[in-house]
C-alpha positions as CSV (number, residue, x, y, z in Angstrom):
1,M,81.5,84.8,84.5
2,L,81.0,87.0,87.6
3,G,80.7,90.1,85.5
4,S,83.9,89.5,83.5
5,E,84.6,88.9,79.8
6,L,85.1,85.2,80.4
7,S,82.5,82.5,80.4
8,L,82.9,79.3,82.5
9,I,83.8,77.5,79.3
10,D,86.5,80.0,78.6
11,G,88.0,79.4,82.0
12,L,87.9,75.6,81.6
13,L,89.5,75.9,78.2
14,I,92.4,78.0,79.6
15,L,92.9,75.4,82.4
16,L,92.9,72.4,80.1
17,L,95.0,74.1,77.4
18,T,97.5,75.1,80.1
19,M,97.8,71.5,81.2
20,L,98.1,70.2,77.6
21,L,100.8,72.8,76.7
22,I,102.7,72.2,79.9
23,S,102.8,68.5,79.1
24,M,104.4,69.4,75.8
25,V,106.9,71.7,77.4
26,I,108.0,69.0,79.8
27,K,108.4,66.5,77.0
28,F,110.5,68.9,74.8
29,S,112.2,71.0,77.5
30,S,115.7,69.7,76.8
31,K,115.4,70.4,73.1
32,M,114.0,73.9,73.9
33,G,116.9,74.6,76.2
34,M,114.6,75.0,79.1
35,L,116.1,72.9,81.9
36,D,116.8,74.3,85.3
37,I,120.1,73.0,86.6
38,P,120.4,73.0,90.4
39,N,122.8,75.3,92.1
40,D,123.7,76.1,95.7
41,R,120.5,78.2,96.2
42,S,118.2,75.6,94.6
43,S,115.7,73.5,96.6
44,H,115.7,70.7,94.0
45,V,118.6,68.3,93.2
46,D,117.7,67.0,89.7
47,P,117.6,69.0,86.4
48,T,113.9,70.1,86.1
49,P,112.1,71.5,83.1
50,R,111.2,75.2,83.3
51,G,109.2,77.5,81.1
52,A,105.6,76.6,82.2
53,G,105.0,80.3,81.8
54,V,105.2,79.8,78.1
55,A,102.4,77.3,78.2
56,M,100.2,79.5,80.5
57,F,100.8,82.6,78.4
58,F,99.8,80.9,75.1
59,A,96.8,79.2,76.8
60,Y,95.0,82.4,78.0
61,M,96.2,84.6,75.1
62,S,94.8,82.0,72.6
63,I,91.3,82.1,74.3
64,L,91.4,85.9,74.5
65,C,92.4,86.2,70.8
66,L,89.8,83.8,69.7
67,F,86.8,85.0,71.7
68,H,87.6,88.4,73.2
69,L,89.5,90.6,70.7
70,D,87.5,93.6,71.7
71,F,88.9,93.3,75.3
72,I,92.5,93.1,74.0
73,Y,91.9,96.2,71.8
74,E,90.4,98.1,74.7
75,Y,93.5,97.4,76.8
76,I,96.1,97.2,74.0
77,G,98.8,99.0,76.0
78,F,98.6,96.4,78.8
79,F,98.7,93.4,76.4
80,I,101.7,94.8,74.4
81,A,103.4,95.4,77.8
82,L,102.6,91.9,79.0
83,T,104.0,90.5,75.8
84,L,107.3,92.4,76.3
85,I,107.6,91.0,79.8
86,F,106.8,87.5,78.5
87,A,109.5,87.8,75.8
88,V,112.3,88.8,78.1
89,G,111.2,86.0,80.5
90,V,111.4,83.4,77.7
91,Y,114.8,84.7,76.7
92,D,116.0,84.5,80.3
93,D,114.7,81.0,80.7
94,N,116.5,80.0,77.5
95,K,119.7,82.0,77.4
96,G,119.9,84.2,80.5
97,V,119.3,87.9,80.8
98,S,121.1,90.5,82.8
99,P,119.1,92.2,85.6
100,K,119.8,95.6,83.9
101,L,118.0,94.4,80.7
102,K,115.0,93.1,82.8
103,F,114.7,96.5,84.5
104,I,114.7,98.3,81.2
105,V,112.0,96.1,79.7
106,I,109.8,96.4,82.8
107,I,110.2,100.2,82.7
108,A,109.3,100.2,79.0
109,A,106.2,98.1,79.7
110,T,105.2,100.4,82.5
111,L,105.5,103.4,80.2
112,L,103.1,101.7,77.8
113,I,100.4,101.1,80.4
114,F,100.9,104.6,81.9
115,F,100.5,106.5,78.7
116,I,98.1,104.3,76.7
117,N,95.8,102.9,79.4
118,D,96.3,105.6,82.0
119,F,97.1,103.0,84.7
120,Q,99.0,104.9,87.3
121,I,99.4,105.5,91.0
122,S,98.0,109.0,91.2
123,T,97.4,109.0,95.0
124,V,99.1,107.5,98.0
125,G,95.9,107.1,99.9
126,T,93.5,108.9,102.2
127,W,95.0,109.8,105.5
128,F,92.8,111.1,108.4
129,G,90.2,112.1,105.8
130,Y,92.5,113.8,103.3
131,E,93.3,112.3,100.0
132,T,96.9,112.8,98.7
133,K,96.9,113.5,95.0
134,L,100.2,113.3,93.1
135,P,101.6,115.4,90.2
136,W,101.8,113.4,87.0
137,I,105.7,113.2,87.1
138,I,105.6,111.9,90.6
139,A,102.8,109.5,89.7
140,L,104.9,108.2,86.8
141,L,108.0,107.6,88.9
142,L,106.1,105.9,91.7
143,T,104.3,103.7,89.2
144,I,107.6,102.6,87.6
145,F,109.0,102.0,91.1
146,A,106.0,99.9,92.2
147,I,105.8,97.8,89.0
148,V,109.5,97.1,88.8
149,G,109.7,96.3,92.5
150,F,106.7,93.9,92.6
151,T,107.5,92.2,89.3
152,N,110.9,91.3,90.6
153,A,109.5,90.6,94.1
154,L,107.4,87.7,92.8
155,N,110.3,86.5,90.7
156,L,112.4,86.3,93.9
157,L,109.7,84.4,95.8
158,D,109.8,81.6,93.2
159,G,112.0,79.4,95.3
160,L,110.0,76.4,96.5
161,D,107.7,74.0,94.6
162,G,104.3,75.5,94.4
163,L,105.1,78.7,96.3
164,A,105.0,81.4,93.7
165,G,102.0,79.8,92.0
166,S,100.0,79.4,95.1
167,I,100.7,82.9,96.4
168,S,99.8,84.3,93.0
169,L,96.6,82.3,93.1
170,V,95.6,83.8,96.4
171,I,96.4,87.3,95.4
172,F,94.5,87.1,92.1
173,A,91.5,85.6,93.9
174,S,91.5,88.6,96.2
175,F,91.6,91.0,93.3
176,A,88.9,89.0,91.4
177,Y,86.7,89.6,94.4
178,I,87.4,93.3,94.3
179,G,86.7,93.3,90.5
180,Y,83.4,91.6,91.2
181,V,82.3,93.9,94.0
182,Y,83.2,97.1,92.1
183,A,82.2,95.8,88.7
184,D,85.6,96.4,87.2
185,N,85.8,94.4,84.0
186,F,89.6,94.7,83.6
187,I,90.5,93.6,87.2
188,I,88.2,90.6,87.3
189,T,88.9,89.4,83.7
190,I,92.7,89.5,84.1
191,S,92.5,87.9,87.6
192,L,90.3,85.1,86.3
193,I,92.4,84.2,83.3
194,M,95.5,84.0,85.6
195,I,93.6,82.0,88.2
196,F,92.6,79.3,85.7
197,A,96.1,79.2,84.2
198,L,97.6,78.8,87.7
199,I,95.3,76.0,88.7
200,G,96.4,74.1,85.6
201,F,100.1,74.9,86.4
202,L,99.9,73.8,90.0
203,F,98.9,70.3,89.0
204,F,102.5,70.0,87.7
205,N,104.3,72.3,90.1
206,W,103.3,71.0,93.6
207,N,106.1,69.2,95.4
208,P,107.8,67.3,93.9
209,A,107.5,69.6,90.9
210,S,107.8,68.2,87.4
211,I,108.2,71.7,85.9
212,F,108.9,75.3,87.1
213,M,107.1,78.4,85.8
214,G,110.4,80.1,85.0
215,D,110.9,83.8,84.5
216,S,108.4,83.5,81.6
217,G,105.8,82.9,84.3
218,S,107.0,84.7,87.4
219,L,107.7,88.0,85.6
220,V,104.4,87.9,83.8
221,F,102.4,87.1,87.0
222,G,104.3,89.8,89.0
223,F,103.7,92.4,86.3
224,A,100.0,91.4,86.0
225,I,99.5,91.6,89.8
226,A,101.2,95.0,90.0
227,V,99.0,96.4,87.2
228,V,95.7,94.9,88.6
229,A,96.7,96.4,92.0
230,I,97.2,99.8,90.5
231,K,93.9,99.6,88.8
232,A,92.3,98.6,92.1
233,I,93.4,101.9,93.7
234,E,90.4,103.4,92.0
235,H,88.2,101.4,94.4
236,V,90.0,100.6,97.6
237,S,92.6,102.1,99.9
238,V,96.3,101.9,99.0
239,T,97.5,100.2,102.1
240,S,94.8,97.5,101.9
241,I,96.3,96.6,98.5
242,L,99.7,96.2,100.3
243,L,98.0,93.6,102.5
244,L,96.4,91.9,99.5
245,A,99.8,91.3,97.9
246,S,101.8,91.3,101.1
247,M,104.0,88.2,100.9
248,P,106.2,89.1,97.9
249,I,106.6,92.7,99.2
250,V,107.5,91.7,102.7
251,D,109.9,89.0,101.6
252,T,111.8,91.4,99.3
253,L,112.0,94.3,101.8
254,V,113.2,92.0,104.6
255,V,115.8,90.2,102.5
256,M,117.2,93.5,101.0
257,T,117.4,95.1,104.5
258,R,119.3,92.1,105.9
259,R,121.7,92.1,103.0
260,M,122.5,95.8,103.5
261,Q,122.9,95.3,107.2
262,R,125.7,92.9,106.3
263,G,127.3,95.4,103.9
264,L,126.2,93.4,100.8
265,S,124.4,94.6,97.7
266,P,120.6,94.4,98.2
267,F,120.5,92.4,94.9
268,N,123.1,89.9,96.0
269,P,121.6,86.4,95.6
270,D,121.5,84.3,98.8
271,K,119.3,81.9,100.8
272,T,117.9,84.5,103.3
273,H,114.4,84.6,101.8
274,I,111.4,83.8,104.0
275,H,110.8,80.5,102.3
276,H,114.4,79.5,102.9
277,K,114.1,80.3,106.6
278,M,110.7,78.5,106.7
279,L,112.2,75.4,105.0
280,T,115.1,75.3,107.5
281,W,112.6,75.5,110.3
282,R,109.9,73.1,109.1
283,G,112.2,70.8,107.1
284,S,109.4,70.1,104.6
285,V,108.6,71.9,101.3
286,D,104.9,71.1,101.5
287,H,104.5,72.4,105.1
288,S,106.6,75.5,104.4
289,V,104.6,76.4,101.3
290,L,101.2,75.8,103.1
291,I,102.2,77.9,106.1
292,L,103.2,80.9,103.8
293,V,100.1,80.5,101.7
294,V,97.9,80.5,104.8
295,I,99.7,83.7,106.0
296,Q,99.0,85.3,102.6
297,I,95.3,84.2,102.9
298,V,95.0,85.8,106.3
299,F,96.5,89.1,105.3
300,S,94.5,89.1,102.0
301,F,91.3,88.6,104.1
302,I,92.3,91.5,106.4
303,G,93.0,93.7,103.4
304,L,89.6,92.9,102.0
305,L,87.9,93.8,105.3
306,L,89.8,97.1,105.5
307,R,89.5,98.0,101.8
308,E,87.3,101.0,102.4
309,H,88.8,102.2,105.6
310,G,91.4,105.0,105.9
311,D,94.9,104.1,105.0
312,E,96.2,104.7,108.5
313,S,94.3,101.7,109.9
314,S,95.9,99.1,107.5
315,F,99.3,100.9,107.4
316,F,99.8,99.9,111.1
317,L,99.2,96.2,110.1
318,V,101.7,96.5,107.2
319,V,104.4,97.9,109.5
320,L,103.6,95.3,112.2
321,M,103.9,92.5,109.6
322,L,107.2,93.9,108.4
323,Y,108.5,93.9,112.0
324,L,107.3,90.4,112.7
325,F,108.8,88.9,109.6
326,F,112.1,90.8,110.0
327,N,112.5,89.1,113.4
328,F,110.9,85.8,112.3
329,L,113.2,82.9,111.8
330,D,116.2,85.2,112.1
331,E,119.0,83.1,113.6
332,R,121.2,86.1,113.9
333,K,118.8,87.5,116.5
334,L,119.4,84.5,118.7
335,V,123.2,84.9,118.3
336,R,123.0,88.6,119.1
337,D,120.9,87.9,122.2
338,K,123.4,85.3,123.4
339,L,126.3,87.7,122.7
340,S,124.5,90.5,124.5
341,I,123.9,88.3,127.6
342,T,127.5,87.2,127.5
343,K,128.8,90.7,127.3
344,M,126.5,91.8,130.2
345,K,127.8,88.9,132.3
346,K,131.4,89.8,131.6
347,K,130.8,93.4,132.4
348,M,129.1,92.6,135.7
349,A,131.9,90.2,136.6
350,L,134.4,92.9,135.8
351,V,132.6,95.5,137.9
352,I,132.3,93.1,140.8
353,K,136.0,92.2,140.6
354,E,137.4,95.7,140.2
355,D,135.0,98.0,141.9
356,I,133.4,96.1,144.8
357,T,135.8,95.3,147.6
358,H,135.1,92.8,150.4
359,K,134.2,95.7,152.7
360,K,131.7,97.2,150.2
361,A,130.2,93.8,149.5
362,V,129.6,93.2,153.2
363,M,128.0,96.7,153.6
364,I,125.8,96.1,150.6
365,L,124.6,92.7,151.8
366,G,124.0,94.1,155.3
367,A,121.9,97.0,153.9
368,I,119.9,94.5,151.8
369,I,119.3,92.3,154.9
370,V,118.2,95.3,157.0
371,I,115.8,96.5,154.3
372,L,114.2,93.0,153.9
373,L,113.9,92.7,157.7
374,A,112.2,96.1,157.9
375,L,109.7,95.1,155.2
376,R,109.0,91.8,156.9
377,V,108.2,93.5,160.2
378,A,106.1,96.1,158.5
379,L,104.0,93.4,156.8
């Protein structure tokens, strides 16, 4: 299919198997200990099954194991790493896992793909005609940082029904196109298996959701997107990739910056994510998700258009997007503006009261009248 390992039948099998397994997870979620109990940061009010990631993982891995073992062997480091991420996600859905353990597992998974499959960020792009190559130790550290960051970024974006799944679908579709254009079997195959699984999942996850993907889904998708993006650096500019996967990146950077501005830990949970702000503004989960998905589609399209341009051209757009979202739906900005205007008014009133006497005021008004009369005569 489109130059990938998969046939159309493989894709349909993944989609249907995903739907079948999700139905079973929904039915037995309470016995499996996979119920999401609402808290003060939840957008749902009733206990809802989670762990659709389990169904999706078994759906596409079953098809790959049955019909594409050679592909698994070729990229064995990636699939071992993906299984590690999946395992910690399942445990988190069931028992709960500390952020520290998640970081350790993601780092271990990154080391596997770095040393076994040679997936790494070996360059930070081409700037004004010059490509920047990195020493291997810097490449390793940057690869770890990027994968840990994006894997958690998608996890943090999973806050509204259908949001993380829809955003992931758009991102994988963008990378599937890159895989097709540049005949990259790994990129297009991984993108397509995730796309078919996500389509099956979104049947159950659109508002009102009957199941959530859970960490077993969001961590796996975040990791897979990060790895596919790193592989895509072989073909397209680095900053265009930032546009292709922009929404989770921007959301995380904006939220962490706002937290630090308030003197809080950047990892402190709250309701300051873009989707929370959008929901407050729109008042509708469906509308909020659709707006954010359309924004991701627009930036993915721009990223595809600029994929072979120098990094400086798309970097400007990334910075602009960060600025817009940082100020977008920020109620504190309105408060700051009001406070600034109030302070300015008070300062002006104080100056007028203390520094401008009646005599000075008369002289100033007289001078203004003379100037205006002179201008009127001249005209």
